MDTraj code that builds the backbone (N, CA, C; nanometers):
import mdtraj as md
import numpy as np

residues = "MET THR GLU ASN MET PRO GLU ILE CYS ILE GLY ASP GLN VAL LYS VAL PHE LEU GLU THR GLN LEU THR ASP ASN GLU GLY TRP PHE LYS GLY THR VAL VAL LYS ILE GLU PRO TYR SER GLN HIS ARG ASN PHE TYR TRP VAL ASN LEU ASP GLN ALA ALA GLN ALA LYS LEU GLY ILE GLY SER ILE SER VAL PHE ASN PRO LYS ASN ILE GLN LYS ILE PRO ALA".split()
xyz = np.array([
    [0.0602, -0.1054, 0.0122],
    [-0.0027, 0.0022, 0.0079],
    [0.0708, 0.1073, 0.0055],
    [0.0516, 0.2753, -0.0594],
    [0.1113, 0.3445, -0.0835],
    [0.0860, 0.4085, 0.0968],
    [0.2082, 0.5227, 0.1162],
    [0.2140, 0.5902, 0.2624],
    [0.1001, 0.6420, 0.2655],
    [-0.0151, 0.6896, 0.2272],
    [-0.1334, 0.7264, 0.2862],
    [-0.2538, 0.6358, 0.2693],
    [-0.2670, 0.5584, 0.2608],
    [-0.3331, 0.4318, 0.2546],
    [-0.3182, 0.3324, 0.3868],
    [-0.4475, 0.3230, 0.4368],
    [-0.4449, 0.2235, 0.5427],
    [-0.3861, 0.0953, 0.5122],
    [-0.3087, 0.0443, 0.5931],
    [-0.2613, -0.1172, 0.5674],
    [-0.4130, -0.1843, 0.5826],
    [-0.3955, -0.3026, 0.4785],
    [-0.4822, -0.4161, 0.4571],
    [-0.4621, -0.4856, 0.5438],
    [-0.5245, -0.5852, 0.6277],
    [-0.5097, -0.7113, 0.6833],
    [-0.6129, -0.8363, 0.6622],
    [-0.6082, -0.9396, 0.7349],
    [-0.7082, -1.0407, 0.6920],
    [-0.7823, -1.0271, 0.8108],
    [-0.9327, -1.0240, 0.7739],
    [-1.0089, -0.9984, 0.8382],
    [-1.0897, -0.8442, 0.8083],
    [-1.0223, -0.7848, 0.7177],
    [-1.0598, -0.6448, 0.6968],
    [-1.1697, -0.6109, 0.6318],
    [-1.2875, -0.5453, 0.6359],
    [-1.4077, -0.5272, 0.5572],
    [-1.3237, -0.4413, 0.4536],
    [-1.3872, -0.4733, 0.3351],
    [-1.3009, -0.3814, 0.2423],
    [-1.3666, -0.3787, 0.1247],
    [-1.3898, -0.2681, -0.0065],
    [-1.4734, -0.2767, -0.0947],
    [-1.3885, -0.2614, -0.2218],
    [-1.3815, -0.3672, -0.3286],
    [-1.2943, -0.4184, -0.4506],
    [-1.3790, -0.3697, -0.5152],
    [-1.2892, -0.2859, -0.6521],
    [-1.3769, -0.2419, -0.7859],
    [-1.3206, -0.3347, -0.8853],
    [-1.4202, -0.3597, -0.9647],
    [-1.4214, -0.4311, -1.0701],
    [-1.4478, -0.3747, -1.2099],
    [-1.3962, -0.3830, -1.3227],
    [-1.4097, -0.2948, -1.4364],
    [-1.5259, -0.3782, -1.5248],
    [-1.5664, -0.3390, -1.6139],
    [-1.6239, -0.4213, -1.7211],
    [-1.5539, -0.5061, -1.7866],
    [-1.4252, -0.4848, -1.8146],
    [-1.3413, -0.5961, -1.8752],
    [-1.3634, -0.7278, -1.8250],
    [-1.4088, -0.6995, -1.6567],
    [-1.4091, -0.8568, -1.5823],
    [-1.5798, -0.8853, -1.5812],
    [-1.6454, -0.7757, -1.5845],
    [-1.7596, -0.8442, -1.5436],
    [-1.8669, -0.7083, -1.6205],
    [-2.0233, -0.7277, -1.6538],
    [-2.0599, -0.6448, -1.6979],
    [-2.1272, -0.5890, -1.5697],
    [-2.1373, -0.6199, -1.4482],
    [-2.1530, -0.5186, -1.3401],
    [-2.0341, -0.4202, -1.2599],
    [-1.9979, -0.3138, -1.3553],
    [-1.8669, -0.2415, -1.2912],
    [-1.8958, -0.1532, -1.1710],
    [-1.8361, -0.1800, -1.0891],
    [-1.8417, -0.0763, -0.9552],
    [-1.7796, -0.1474, -0.8589],
    [-1.7802, -0.0937, -0.7321],
    [-1.7253, -0.1311, -0.5566],
    [-1.8391, -0.2174, -0.5070],
    [-1.7416, -0.3337, -0.4597],
    [-1.8412, -0.4546, -0.3724],
    [-1.7635, -0.4587, -0.3074],
    [-1.8382, -0.4813, -0.1632],
    [-1.8078, -0.5175, -0.0379],
    [-1.7515, -0.6691, -0.0125],
    [-1.6620, -0.6670, 0.0363],
    [-1.6135, -0.8369, 0.0944],
    [-1.5467, -0.8023, 0.2771],
    [-1.4727, -0.9415, 0.2747],
    [-1.3598, -0.9633, 0.3491],
    [-1.2540, -1.0075, 0.3288],
    [-1.1417, -0.9620, 0.3522],
    [-0.9915, -1.0332, 0.3270],
    [-0.9760, -1.1439, 0.4014],
    [-0.9713, -1.2572, 0.3143],
    [-0.9346, -1.4057, 0.3709],
    [-0.7896, -1.4253, 0.3683],
    [-0.6686, -1.3700, 0.2891],
    [-0.5646, -1.4491, 0.2516],
    [-0.4868, -1.2944, 0.1884],
    [-0.3653, -1.3051, 0.2347],
    [-0.2627, -1.2165, 0.1618],
    [-0.1618, -1.2565, 0.1149],
    [-0.1540, -1.2832, -0.0267],
    [-0.0128, -1.3840, -0.0765],
    [0.1094, -1.2551, -0.1191],
    [0.2198, -1.2369, -0.0519],
    [0.3338, -1.1278, -0.0997],
    [0.3755, -1.1686, -0.2537],
    [0.3511, -1.0388, -0.3170],
    [0.3954, -1.0731, -0.4706],
    [0.5388, -0.9970, -0.4905],
    [0.5646, -0.8966, -0.4167],
    [0.6892, -0.8186, -0.3843],
    [0.7107, -0.7432, -0.2783],
    [0.7696, -0.6845, -0.2818],
    [0.8596, -0.5701, -0.1399],
    [0.7362, -0.4825, -0.1244],
    [0.6639, -0.4483, -0.2287],
    [0.5931, -0.3292, -0.2298],
    [0.4241, -0.3447, -0.3029],
    [0.4154, -0.5144, -0.3039],
    [0.2679, -0.5423, -0.3431],
    [0.2105, -0.6467, -0.3227],
    [0.1068, -0.6533, -0.2913],
    [0.0380, -0.8133, -0.2579],
    [-0.0664, -0.8528, -0.3286],
    [-0.0988, -0.9619, -0.3221],
    [-0.2310, -1.0382, -0.3955],
    [-0.3334, -1.0328, -0.2826],
    [-0.4359, -0.9688, -0.2473],
    [-0.5754, -0.9742, -0.1862],
    [-0.6536, -1.0408, -0.1898],
    [-0.6908, -1.1845, -0.1327],
    [-0.8098, -1.2539, -0.1567],
    [-0.9405, -1.2211, -0.0356],
    [-1.0297, -1.1732, -0.1454],
    [-1.1454, -1.1163, -0.0980],
    [-1.2655, -1.2271, -0.1063],
    [-1.3812, -1.2495, 0.0389],
    [-1.4535, -1.3379, 0.0142],
    [-1.5748, -1.2082, -0.0035],
    [-1.6655, -1.2266, -0.1156],
    [-1.7704, -1.1341, -0.1433],
    [-1.8741, -1.1464, -0.0282],
    [-1.9174, -1.0381, -0.0055],
    [-2.0402, -1.0378, 0.0530],
    [-2.1557, -1.0875, -0.0270],
    [-2.3066, -1.1463, 0.0791],
    [-2.3881, -1.2013, -0.0030],
    [-2.4511, -1.1170, -0.1326],
    [-2.4617, -1.0101, -0.1250],
    [-2.5245, -0.9077, -0.2114],
    [-2.4149, -0.9106, -0.3477],
    [-2.2896, -0.9001, -0.3309],
    [-2.1984, -0.8869, -0.4192],
    [-2.1991, -1.0265, -0.5217],
    [-2.2154, -1.1493, -0.4114],
    [-2.1836, -1.2888, -0.4839],
    [-2.3292, -1.3004, -0.5428],
    [-2.4327, -1.2431, -0.5030],
    [-2.5307, -1.2810, -0.5857],
    [-2.5476, -1.1865, -0.7459],
    [-2.5016, -1.0818, -0.7245],
    [-2.5005, -0.9988, -0.8171],
    [-2.3533, -1.0563, -0.9322],
    [-2.2628, -1.0981, -0.8631],
    [-2.1392, -1.1487, -0.9647],
    [-2.1353, -1.2854, -1.0115],
    [-2.2180, -1.3670, -0.9450],
    [-2.2423, -1.5059, -0.9741],
    [-2.0864, -1.5792, -0.8997],
    [-2.0084, -1.4804, -0.8363],
    [-1.8803, -1.5625, -0.7628],
    [-1.8559, -1.5235, -0.6096],
    [-1.7906, -1.5918, -0.5559],
    [-1.7779, -1.6059, -0.4086],
    [-1.6807, -1.5394, -0.3697],
    [-1.5572, -1.5235, -0.4380],
    [-1.4043, -1.4875, -0.3783],
    [-1.3613, -1.4182, -0.5049],
    [-1.2565, -1.3271, -0.4830],
    [-1.1772, -1.2609, -0.5899],
    [-1.0374, -1.2444, -0.5481],
    [-0.9323, -1.2423, -0.6390],
    [-0.7731, -1.1729, -0.5538],
    [-0.7993, -1.0531, -0.6350],
    [-0.7065, -0.9571, -0.5706],
    [-0.7029, -0.8144, -0.5923],
    [-0.5914, -0.8080, -0.5881],
    [-0.5012, -0.6973, -0.7062],
    [-0.3690, -0.7031, -0.7309],
    [-0.3492, -0.5714, -0.7080],
    [-0.4519, -0.5026, -0.8230],
    [-0.3768, -0.3494, -0.8078],
    [-0.4271, -0.2723, -0.7095],
    [-0.3651, -0.1950, -0.6206],
    [-0.3950, -0.1153, -0.4879],
    [-0.5254, -0.0171, -0.5374],
    [-0.5103, 0.0436, -0.6234],
    [-0.6070, 0.1191, -0.6580],
    [-0.7752, 0.0652, -0.6445],
    [-0.7616, -0.0488, -0.6524],
    [-0.9063, -0.1240, -0.7123],
    [-0.9397, -0.2077, -0.5339],
    [-0.8959, -0.1575, -0.4289],
    [-0.8817, -0.2191, -0.2942],
    [-0.9097, -0.0993, -0.1727],
    [-0.9989, -0.0813, -0.1270],
    [-1.0313, 0.0029, -0.0112],
    [-1.0700, -0.0509, 0.1110],
    [-0.9933, -0.0180, 0.2060],
    [-1.0479, -0.0518, 0.3649],
    [-1.1471, -0.0103, 0.4122],
    [-1.2474, -0.0612, 0.4296],
    [-1.3902, -0.0079, 0.5173],
    [-1.3677, 0.0395, 0.6831],
    [-1.3329, 0.1665, 0.6597],
    [-1.3449, 0.2102, 0.7933],
    [-1.4365, 0.1365, 0.9114],
    [-1.3522, 0.1004, 1.0426],
    [-1.4679, 0.0539, 1.1354],
    [-1.5244, 0.1283, 1.2026],
])
top = md.Topology()
chain = top.add_chain()
for i, resn in enumerate(residues, 1):
    res = top.add_residue(resn, chain, resSeq=i)
    for name in ("N", "CA", "C"):
        top.add_atom(name, md.element.get_by_symbol(name[0]), res)
traj = md.Trajectory(xyz[None], top)
């Protein structure tokens, strides 16, 4: 994450952005981080279990997010 973005940890509530290239339902979807896989010193793969509303709309249960612009921590 960049300096001004809060650190994302396992168990955090987040929203992820999906582009129209990936789905017909472009937008932000809520979920919970369940796994973090390091990719490099500055980047990670974030595995997110989507909430029930997102699962119903998208037809998938989880997604991995690599681009830090496409994941945001939801404040508690």
